PDB file of N, CA, C and O in Angstrom, chain B, residues numbered from 101:
ATOM      1  N   UNK B 101       1.087  -1.095  -0.036  1.00  0.00           N
ATOM      2  CA  UNK B 101       0.158   0.266   0.002  1.00  0.00           C
ATOM      3  C   UNK B 101       0.907   1.064  -0.031  1.00  0.00           C
ATOM      4  O   UNK B 101       1.997   0.745   0.443  1.00  0.00           O
ATOM      5  N   UNK B 102       0.771   2.555  -0.601  1.00  0.00           N
ATOM      6  CA  UNK B 102       1.365   3.494  -1.071  1.00  0.00           C
ATOM      7  C   UNK B 102       0.127   4.581  -1.043  1.00  0.00           C
ATOM      8  O   UNK B 102      -0.893   4.556  -1.732  1.00  0.00           O
ATOM      9  N   UNK B 103       0.491   5.480  -0.107  1.00  0.00           N
ATOM     10  CA  UNK B 103      -0.432   6.907  -0.712  1.00  0.00           C
ATOM     11  C   UNK B 103       0.914   8.048  -0.893  1.00  0.00           C
ATOM     12  O   UNK B 103       2.080   7.957  -0.508  1.00  0.00           O
ATOM     13  N   UNK B 104       0.312   8.960  -1.525  1.00  0.00           N
ATOM     14  CA  UNK B 104       0.759  10.212  -1.555  1.00  0.00           C
ATOM     15  C   UNK B 104      -0.204  11.543  -1.399  1.00  0.00           C
ATOM     16  O   UNK B 104      -1.399  11.709  -1.157  1.00  0.00           O
ATOM     17  N   UNK B 105       0.901  12.391  -1.655  1.00  0.00           N
ATOM     18  CA  UNK B 105      -0.147  13.823  -1.611  1.00  0.00           C
ATOM     19  C   UNK B 105      -0.116  14.384  -2.913  1.00  0.00           C
ATOM     20  O   UNK B 105       0.883  14.455  -3.629  1.00  0.00           O
ATOM     21  N   UNK B 106      -1.350  14.811  -3.206  1.00  0.00           N
ATOM     22  CA  UNK B 106      -1.517  15.267  -4.507  1.00  0.00           C
ATOM     23  C   UNK B 106      -1.384  16.885  -4.682  1.00  0.00           C
ATOM     24  O   UNK B 106      -1.277  17.563  -3.660  1.00  0.00           O
ATOM     25  N   UNK B 107      -1.389  17.460  -5.854  1.00  0.00           N
ATOM     26  CA  UNK B 107      -1.453  18.517  -6.148  1.00  0.00           C
ATOM     27  C   UNK B 107      -2.620  19.152  -5.878  1.00  0.00           C
ATOM     28  O   UNK B 107      -3.377  18.194  -5.728  1.00  0.00           O
ATOM     29  N   UNK B 108      -3.402  20.330  -5.684  1.00  0.00           N
ATOM     30  CA  UNK B 108      -4.490  20.755  -5.169  1.00  0.00           C
ATOM     31  C   UNK B 108      -5.139  20.817  -6.652  1.00  0.00           C
ATOM     32  O   UNK B 108      -6.360  20.658  -6.627  1.00  0.00           O
ATOM     33  N   UNK B 109      -4.714  20.967  -7.632  1.00  0.00           N
ATOM     34  CA  UNK B 109      -5.221  20.904  -9.034  1.00  0.00           C
ATOM     35  C   UNK B 109      -5.578  19.931  -9.587  1.00  0.00           C
ATOM     36  O   UNK B 109      -6.471  19.953 -10.434  1.00  0.00           O
ATOM     37  N   UNK B 110      -4.707  18.450  -9.080  1.00  0.00           N
ATOM     38  CA  UNK B 110      -4.916  17.213  -9.955  1.00  0.00           C
ATOM     39  C   UNK B 110      -6.494  16.747 -10.034  1.00  0.00           C
ATOM     40  O   UNK B 110      -7.260  16.886  -9.080  1.00  0.00           O
ATOM     41  N   UNK B 111      -6.857  16.204 -11.234  1.00  0.00           N
ATOM     42  CA  UNK B 111      -8.000  15.807 -11.256  1.00  0.00           C
ATOM     43  C   UNK B 111      -8.168  14.703 -10.301  1.00  0.00           C
ATOM     44  O   UNK B 111      -9.368  14.659 -10.028  1.00  0.00           O
ATOM     45  N   UNK B 112      -7.489  13.743  -9.632  1.00  0.00           N
ATOM     46  CA  UNK B 112      -7.815  12.833  -8.748  1.00  0.00           C
ATOM     47  C   UNK B 112      -8.002  13.222  -7.275  1.00  0.00           C
ATOM     48  O   UNK B 112      -8.196  12.436  -6.348  1.00  0.00           O
ATOM     49  N   UNK B 113      -7.902  14.719  -7.198  1.00  0.00           N
ATOM     50  CA  UNK B 113      -7.708  15.370  -5.838  1.00  0.00           C
ATOM     51  C   UNK B 113      -8.930  14.632  -4.667  1.00  0.00           C
ATOM     52  O   UNK B 113      -8.755  14.413  -3.468  1.00  0.00           O
ATOM     53  N   UNK B 114     -10.215  14.355  -5.532  1.00  0.00           N
ATOM     54  CA  UNK B 114     -11.387  13.866  -4.500  1.00  0.00           C
ATOM     55  C   UNK B 114     -11.677  12.882  -4.932  1.00  0.00           C
ATOM     56  O   UNK B 114     -12.880  12.629  -4.981  1.00  0.00           O
ATOM     57  N   UNK B 115     -10.762  11.953  -5.406  1.00  0.00           N
ATOM     58  CA  UNK B 115     -11.178  10.493  -5.686  1.00  0.00           C
ATOM     59  C   UNK B 115     -10.202   9.353  -4.877  1.00  0.00           C
ATOM     60  O   UNK B 115      -9.008   9.600  -4.709  1.00  0.00           O
ATOM     61  N   UNK B 116     -10.697   8.321  -4.482  1.00  0.00           N
ATOM     62  CA  UNK B 116     -10.067   7.280  -3.832  1.00  0.00           C
ATOM     63  C   UNK B 116      -9.648   6.148  -4.997  1.00  0.00           C
ATOM     64  O   UNK B 116     -10.524   5.725  -5.752  1.00  0.00           O
ATOM     65  N   UNK B 117      -8.619   5.800  -5.076  1.00  0.00           N
ATOM     66  CA  UNK B 117      -8.486   5.047  -6.072  1.00  0.00           C
ATOM     67  C   UNK B 117      -7.768   3.493  -5.252  1.00  0.00           C
ATOM     68  O   UNK B 117      -6.921   3.682  -4.380  1.00  0.00           O
ATOM     69  N   UNK B 118      -8.157   2.092  -5.590  1.00  0.00           N
ATOM     70  CA  UNK B 118      -7.241   1.292  -5.493  1.00  0.00           C
ATOM     71  C   UNK B 118      -7.224   0.395  -6.470  1.00  0.00           C
ATOM     72  O   UNK B 118      -8.213   0.138  -7.156  1.00  0.00           O
ATOM     73  N   UNK B 119      -6.032  -0.178  -6.611  1.00  0.00           N
ATOM     74  CA  UNK B 119      -5.513  -1.117  -7.622  1.00  0.00           C
ATOM     75  C   UNK B 119      -4.705  -2.162  -7.309  1.00  0.00           C
ATOM     76  O   UNK B 119      -3.539  -2.051  -6.930  1.00  0.00           O
ATOM     77  N   UNK B 120      -5.396  -3.331  -7.482  1.00  0.00           N
ATOM     78  CA  UNK B 120      -4.422  -4.755  -7.374  1.00  0.00           C
ATOM     79  C   UNK B 120      -4.057  -5.547  -8.408  1.00  0.00           C
ATOM     80  O   UNK B 120      -4.977  -5.810  -9.182  1.00  0.00           O
ATOM     81  N   UNK B 121      -3.047  -5.988  -8.647  1.00  0.00           N
ATOM     82  CA  UNK B 121      -2.359  -6.397  -9.887  1.00  0.00           C
ATOM     83  C   UNK B 121      -1.314  -7.647  -9.269  1.00  0.00           C
ATOM     84  O   UNK B 121      -0.288  -7.633  -8.590  1.00  0.00           O
ATOM     85  N   UNK B 122      -2.320  -8.919 -10.005  1.00  0.00           N
ATOM     86  CA  UNK B 122      -1.077  -9.941  -9.477  1.00  0.00           C
ATOM     87  C   UNK B 122      -0.946 -10.866 -10.976  1.00  0.00           C
ATOM     88  O   UNK B 122      -1.425 -10.532 -12.060  1.00  0.00           O
ATOM     89  N   UNK B 123      -0.243 -11.972 -10.709  1.00  0.00           N
ATOM     90  CA  UNK B 123      -0.283 -12.870 -11.959  1.00  0.00           C
ATOM     91  C   UNK B 123      -1.509 -13.588 -12.326  1.00  0.00           C
ATOM     92  O   UNK B 123      -1.455 -14.150 -13.420  1.00  0.00           O
ATOM     93  N   UNK B 124      -2.363 -13.674 -11.809  1.00  0.00           N
ATOM     94  CA  UNK B 124      -3.725 -14.265 -11.949  1.00  0.00           C
ATOM     95  C   UNK B 124      -5.076 -13.411 -11.621  1.00  0.00           C
ATOM     96  O   UNK B 124      -6.215 -13.849 -11.781  1.00  0.00           O
ATOM     97  N   UNK B 125      -4.812 -12.376 -11.231  1.00  0.00           N
ATOM     98  CA  UNK B 125      -5.742 -11.496 -10.540  1.00  0.00           C
ATOM     99  C   UNK B 125      -5.823 -10.021 -11.031  1.00  0.00           C
ATOM    100  O   UNK B 125      -4.683  -9.556 -11.064  1.00  0.00           O
ATOM    101  N   UNK B 126      -6.759  -9.124 -11.422  1.00  0.00           N
ATOM    102  CA  UNK B 126      -6.696  -7.621 -11.488  1.00  0.00           C
ATOM    103  C   UNK B 126      -7.838  -7.045 -11.172  1.00  0.00           C
ATOM    104  O   UNK B 126      -8.916  -7.518 -11.531  1.00  0.00           O
ATOM    105  N   UNK B 127      -7.699  -5.692 -10.289  1.00  0.00           N
ATOM    106  CA  UNK B 127      -9.085  -5.064 -10.110  1.00  0.00           C
ATOM    107  C   UNK B 127      -8.620  -3.860  -9.724  1.00  0.00           C
ATOM    108  O   UNK B 127      -7.569  -3.540  -9.171  1.00  0.00           O
ATOM    109  N   UNK B 128      -9.802  -3.069 -10.193  1.00  0.00           N
ATOM    110  CA  UNK B 128      -9.421  -1.360  -9.997  1.00  0.00           C
ATOM    111  C   UNK B 128     -10.995  -0.866  -8.952  1.00  0.00           C
ATOM    112  O   UNK B 128     -12.045  -1.500  -8.845  1.00  0.00           O
ATOM    113  N   UNK B 129     -10.737   0.030  -8.526  1.00  0.00           N
ATOM    114  CA  UNK B 129     -11.630   0.693  -7.544  1.00  0.00           C
ATOM    115  C   UNK B 129     -11.618   1.811  -7.671  1.00  0.00           C
ATOM    116  O   UNK B 129     -10.576   2.285  -7.219  1.00  0.00           O
ATOM    117  N   UNK B 130     -12.512   2.786  -8.224  1.00  0.00           N
ATOM    118  CA  UNK B 130     -12.315   4.495  -7.908  1.00  0.00           C
ATOM    119  C   UNK B 130     -13.594   4.754  -7.604  1.00  0.00           C
ATOM    120  O   UNK B 130     -14.625   4.212  -8.003  1.00  0.00           O
ATOM    121  N   UNK B 131     -13.359   5.964  -6.582  1.00  0.00           N
ATOM    122  CA  UNK B 131     -14.815   6.459  -5.954  1.00  0.00           C
ATOM    123  C   UNK B 131     -14.284   8.105  -5.897  1.00  0.00           C
ATOM    124  O   UNK B 131     -13.172   8.614  -5.756  1.00  0.00           O
ATOM    125  N   UNK B 132     -15.759   8.695  -6.093  1.00  0.00           N
ATOM    126  CA  UNK B 132     -15.491  10.254  -6.461  1.00  0.00           C
ATOM    127  C   UNK B 132     -16.435  10.467  -5.210  1.00  0.00           C
ATOM    128  O   UNK B 132     -17.546   9.997  -4.962  1.00  0.00           O
ATOM    129  N   UNK B 133     -15.528  11.430  -4.425  1.00  0.00           N
ATOM    130  CA  UNK B 133     -16.239  12.218  -3.172  1.00  0.00           C
ATOM    131  C   UNK B 133     -17.612  13.274  -3.794  1.00  0.00           C
ATOM    132  O   UNK B 133     -17.466  14.291  -4.472  1.00  0.00           O
ATOM    133  N   UNK B 134     -18.889  12.686  -3.337  1.00  0.00           N
ATOM    134  CA  UNK B 134     -19.734  13.999  -3.704  1.00  0.00           C
ATOM    135  C   UNK B 134     -20.016  15.012  -3.223  1.00  0.00           C
ATOM    136  O   UNK B 134     -21.011  15.689  -3.478  1.00  0.00           O
ATOM    137  N   UNK B 135     -18.933  15.299  -2.254  1.00  0.00           N
ATOM    138  CA  UNK B 135     -19.010  16.716  -1.500  1.00  0.00           C
ATOM    139  C   UNK B 135     -19.620  16.861  -0.417  1.00  0.00           C
ATOM    140  O   UNK B 135     -19.580  17.959   0.139  1.00  0.00           O
ATOM    141  N   UNK B 136     -20.468  15.583   0.253  1.00  0.00           N
ATOM    142  CA  UNK B 136     -21.491  15.578   1.402  1.00  0.00           C
ATOM    143  C   UNK B 136     -20.319  16.160   2.609  1.00  0.00           C
ATOM    144  O   UNK B 136     -19.122  16.118   2.328  1.00  0.00           O
ATOM    145  N   UNK B 137     -20.673  16.564   3.626  1.00  0.00           N
ATOM    146  CA  UNK B 137     -20.303  17.132   5.031  1.00  0.00           C
ATOM    147  C   UNK B 137     -21.027  16.149   6.148  1.00  0.00           C
ATOM    148  O   UNK B 137     -22.088  15.545   5.991  1.00  0.00           O
ATOM    149  N   UNK B 138     -20.200  16.148   7.282  1.00  0.00           N
ATOM    150  CA  UNK B 138     -20.709  15.295   8.425  1.00  0.00           C
ATOM    151  C   UNK B 138     -19.996  14.234   8.420  1.00  0.00           C
ATOM    152  O   UNK B 138     -18.895  14.240   7.869  1.00  0.00           O
ATOM    153  N   UNK B 139     -20.562  12.971   9.119  1.00  0.00           N
ATOM    154  CA  UNK B 139     -19.670  11.952   9.522  1.00  0.00           C
ATOM    155  C   UNK B 139     -19.544  11.368   8.555  1.00  0.00           C
ATOM    156  O   UNK B 139     -20.275  11.609   7.594  1.00  0.00           O
ATOM    157  N   UNK B 140     -18.716  10.557   8.516  1.00  0.00           N
ATOM    158  CA  UNK B 140     -18.034   9.444   7.175  1.00  0.00           C
ATOM    159  C   UNK B 140     -18.827   8.661   7.089  1.00  0.00           C
ATOM    160  O   UNK B 140     -18.736   8.164   5.967  1.00  0.00           O
ATOM    161  N   UNK B 141     -19.889   8.063   7.847  1.00  0.00           N
ATOM    162  CA  UNK B 141     -20.959   7.193   7.517  1.00  0.00           C
ATOM    163  C   UNK B 141     -21.795   7.666   6.476  1.00  0.00           C
ATOM    164  O   UNK B 141     -22.205   6.945   5.566  1.00  0.00           O
ATOM    165  N   UNK B 142     -22.114   9.158   6.629  1.00  0.00           N
ATOM    166  CA  UNK B 142     -23.402   9.997   6.228  1.00  0.00           C
ATOM    167  C   UNK B 142     -23.033  10.164   4.929  1.00  0.00           C
ATOM    168  O   UNK B 142     -23.896  10.346   4.070  1.00  0.00           O
ATOM    169  N   UNK B 143     -21.790  10.127   4.644  1.00  0.00           N
ATOM    170  CA  UNK B 143     -21.199  10.643   3.136  1.00  0.00           C
ATOM    171  C   UNK B 143     -21.403   9.818   2.044  1.00  0.00           C
ATOM    172  O   UNK B 143     -21.544   8.602   2.175  1.00  0.00           O
ATOM    173  N   UNK B 144     -21.435  10.513   0.735  1.00  0.00           N
ATOM    174  CA  UNK B 144     -21.882   9.692  -0.347  1.00  0.00           C
ATOM    175  C   UNK B 144     -20.568   9.749  -1.475  1.00  0.00           C
ATOM    176  O   UNK B 144     -19.758  10.677  -1.489  1.00  0.00           O
ATOM    177  N   UNK B 145     -20.525   8.584  -2.403  1.00  0.00           N
ATOM    178  CA  UNK B 145     -19.706   8.558  -3.511  1.00  0.00           C
ATOM    179  C   UNK B 145     -20.179   7.962  -4.486  1.00  0.00           C
ATOM    180  O   UNK B 145     -20.994   7.046  -4.378  1.00  0.00           O
ATOM    181  N   UNK B 146     -19.697   8.434  -5.651  1.00  0.00           N
ATOM    182  CA  UNK B 146     -19.920   7.783  -6.940  1.00  0.00           C
ATOM    183  C   UNK B 146     -18.612   6.731  -7.366  1.00  0.00           C
ATOM    184  O   UNK B 146     -17.459   7.136  -7.514  1.00  0.00           O
ATOM    185  N   UNK B 147     -18.964   5.561  -7.501  1.00  0.00           N
ATOM    186  CA  UNK B 147     -17.917   4.633  -7.696  1.00  0.00           C
ATOM    187  C   UNK B 147     -17.924   3.655  -8.883  1.00  0.00           C
ATOM    188  O   UNK B 147     -18.984   3.571  -9.504  1.00  0.00           O
ATOM    189  N   UNK B 148     -16.981   2.976  -9.244  1.00  0.00           N
ATOM    190  CA  UNK B 148     -16.823   2.497 -10.730  1.00  0.00           C
ATOM    191  C   UNK B 148     -15.557   1.167  -9.970  1.00  0.00           C
ATOM    192  O   UNK B 148     -14.596   1.383  -9.232  1.00  0.00           O
ATOM    193  N   UNK B 149     -16.001   0.026 -10.447  1.00  0.00           N
ATOM    194  CA  UNK B 149     -15.296  -1.442  -9.883  1.00  0.00           C
ATOM    195  C   UNK B 149     -15.005  -2.022 -11.515  1.00  0.00           C
ATOM    196  O   UNK B 149     -15.757  -1.992 -12.489  1.00  0.00           O
ATOM    197  N   UNK B 150     -14.044  -2.387 -11.420  1.00  0.00           N
ATOM    198  CA  UNK B 150     -13.705  -3.519 -12.894  1.00  0.00           C
ATOM    199  C   UNK B 150     -12.573  -4.586 -12.646  1.00  0.00           C
ATOM    200  O   UNK B 150     -11.547  -4.138 -12.133  1.00  0.00           O
ATOM    201  N   UNK B 151     -12.601  -5.665 -12.876  1.00  0.00           N
ATOM    202  CA  UNK B 151     -11.847  -6.885 -12.986  1.00  0.00           C
ATOM    203  C   UNK B 151     -11.169  -7.013 -14.389  1.00  0.00           C
ATOM    204  O   UNK B 151     -10.760  -8.065 -14.881  1.00  0.00           O
ATOM    205  N   UNK B 152     -11.107  -5.561 -15.048  1.00  0.00           N
ATOM    206  CA  UNK B 152     -10.687  -6.062 -16.531  1.00  0.00           C
ATOM    207  C   UNK B 152      -8.886  -5.435 -16.347  1.00  0.00           C
ATOM    208  O   UNK B 152      -8.458  -4.292 -16.188  1.00  0.00           O
ATOM    209  N   UNK B 153      -8.263  -6.612 -16.444  1.00  0.00           N
ATOM    210  CA  UNK B 153      -6.948  -6.554 -16.332  1.00  0.00           C
ATOM    211  C   UNK B 153      -6.226  -5.207 -17.210  1.00  0.00           C
ATOM    212  O   UNK B 153      -5.488  -4.517 -16.507  1.00  0.00           O
ATOM    213  N   UNK B 154      -6.359  -4.804 -18.562  1.00  0.00           N
ATOM    214  CA  UNK B 154      -6.103  -3.718 -19.409  1.00  0.00           C
ATOM    215  C   UNK B 154      -6.284  -2.557 -18.424  1.00  0.00           C
ATOM    216  O   UNK B 154      -5.320  -1.962 -17.940  1.00  0.00           O
ATOM    217  N   UNK B 155      -7.755  -2.215 -18.108  1.00  0.00           N
ATOM    218  CA  UNK B 155      -8.287  -1.216 -17.225  1.00  0.00           C
ATOM    219  C   UNK B 155      -7.149  -0.801 -16.187  1.00  0.00           C
ATOM    220  O   UNK B 155      -6.347   0.132 -16.227  1.00  0.00           O
ATOM    221  N   UNK B 156      -7.403  -2.085 -14.986  1.00  0.00           N
ATOM    222  CA  UNK B 156      -6.953  -1.719 -14.314  1.00  0.00           C
ATOM    223  C   UNK B 156      -5.059  -1.902 -14.592  1.00  0.00           C
ATOM    224  O   UNK B 156      -4.456  -2.210 -13.565  1.00  0.00           O
ATOM    225  N   UNK B 157      -4.562  -1.804 -15.319  1.00  0.00           N
ATOM    226  CA  UNK B 157      -3.265  -1.618 -15.562  1.00  0.00           C
ATOM    227  C   UNK B 157      -3.032   0.051 -16.138  1.00  0.00           C
ATOM    228  O   UNK B 157      -2.083   0.813 -15.955  1.00  0.00           O
ATOM    229  N   UNK B 158      -3.954   0.185 -16.683  1.00  0.00           N
ATOM    230  CA  UNK B 158      -3.687   1.499 -17.273  1.00  0.00           C
ATOM    231  C   UNK B 158      -3.800   2.560 -15.583  1.00  0.00           C
ATOM    232  O   UNK B 158      -3.004   3.440 -15.256  1.00  0.00           O
ATOM    233  N   UNK B 159      -5.048   2.083 -14.773  1.00  0.00           N
ATOM    234  CA  UNK B 159      -5.300   2.892 -13.787  1.00  0.00           C
ATOM    235  C   UNK B 159      -3.896   2.808 -12.893  1.00  0.00           C
ATOM    236  O   UNK B 159      -3.651   3.633 -12.014  1.00  0.00           O
ATOM    237  N   UNK B 160      -3.084   1.801 -13.201  1.00  0.00           N
ATOM    238  CA  UNK B 160      -2.250   1.841 -11.834  1.00  0.00           C
ATOM    239  C   UNK B 160      -0.954   2.619 -12.547  1.00  0.00           C
ATOM    240  O   UNK B 160      -0.248   3.235 -11.750  1.00  0.00           O
ATOM    241  N   UNK B 161      -0.586   2.662 -13.850  1.00  0.00           N
ATOM    242  CA  UNK B 161       0.434   3.546 -14.546  1.00  0.00           C
ATOM    243  C   UNK B 161      -0.209   4.909 -14.458  1.00  0.00           C
ATOM    244  O   UNK B 161       0.561   5.838 -14.214  1.00  0.00           O
ATOM    245  N   UNK B 162      -1.658   5.223 -14.636  1.00  0.00           N
ATOM    246  CA  UNK B 162      -2.003   6.853 -13.985  1.00  0.00           C
ATOM    247  C   UNK B 162      -1.377   6.979 -12.640  1.00  0.00           C
ATOM    248  O   UNK B 162      -0.636   7.932 -12.399  1.00  0.00           O
ATOM    249  N   UNK B 163      -1.621   6.126 -11.813  1.00  0.00           N
ATOM    250  CA  UNK B 163      -0.876   6.731 -10.302  1.00  0.00           C
ATOM    251  C   UNK B 163       0.446   6.444 -10.313  1.00  0.00           C
ATOM    252  O   UNK B 163       1.070   7.211  -9.580  1.00  0.00           O
ATOM    253  N   UNK B 164       1.041   5.727 -10.798  1.00  0.00           N
ATOM    254  CA  UNK B 164       2.346   5.536 -10.935  1.00  0.00           C
ATOM    255  C   UNK B 164       2.873   6.731 -11.530  1.00  0.00           C
ATOM    256  O   UNK B 164       3.819   7.294 -10.979  1.00  0.00           O
ATOM    257  N   UNK B 165       2.485   7.086 -12.356  1.00  0.00           N
ATOM    258  CA  UNK B 165       2.898   8.584 -13.058  1.00  0.00           C
ATOM    259  C   UNK B 165       2.773   9.508 -12.026  1.00  0.00           C
ATOM    260  O   UNK B 165       3.443  10.520 -12.231  1.00  0.00           O
ATOM    261  N   UNK B 166       2.262   9.505 -11.185  1.00  0.00           N
ATOM    262  CA  UNK B 166       1.986  11.022  -9.988  1.00  0.00           C
ATOM    263  C   UNK B 166       2.694  10.697  -9.029  1.00  0.00           C
ATOM    264  O   UNK B 166       3.098  11.550  -8.238  1.00  0.00           O
ATOM    265  N   UNK B 167       2.919   9.702  -8.932  1.00  0.00           N
ATOM    266  CA  UNK B 167       4.465   9.251  -7.199  1.00  0.00           C
ATOM    267  C   UNK B 167       5.702   9.482  -8.121  1.00  0.00           C
ATOM    268  O   UNK B 167       6.606  10.202  -7.696  1.00  0.00           O
ATOM    269  N   UNK B 168       5.798   8.912  -9.365  1.00  0.00           N
ATOM    270  CA  UNK B 168       7.078   9.360  -9.770  1.00  0.00           C
ATOM    271  C   UNK B 168       7.615  10.563 -11.012  1.00  0.00           C
ATOM    272  O   UNK B 168       8.609  10.655 -11.733  1.00  0.00           O
ATOM    273  N   UNK B 169       6.494  11.302 -10.821  1.00  0.00           N
ATOM    274  CA  UNK B 169       6.866  12.546 -11.764  1.00  0.00           C
ATOM    275  C   UNK B 169       7.513  13.458 -11.681  1.00  0.00           C
ATOM    276  O   UNK B 169       7.338  14.179 -10.698  1.00  0.00           O
ATOM    277  N   UNK B 170       8.595  13.838 -12.732  1.00  0.00           N
ATOM    278  CA  UNK B 170       9.664  14.740 -12.756  1.00  0.00           C
ATOM    279  C   UNK B 170       9.782  15.718 -11.845  1.00  0.00           C
ATOM    280  O   UNK B 170      10.735  16.496 -11.894  1.00  0.00           O
TER     281      UNK B 170
END
């Protein structure tokens, strides 16, 4: 697991993204905060889940490019 701080102008600033890639499994999960306030259990998110390996790899590459940007 790895977390990083994003630039406030990054399009992913309000998203939660998790990618798992293994030799026989791949998955990607992305959720966008809908801007609710209050207790965490009352907040809402729009989300998407995929088990498509190509999509998960593209998600991982996008995240890695942010971690190791020049």
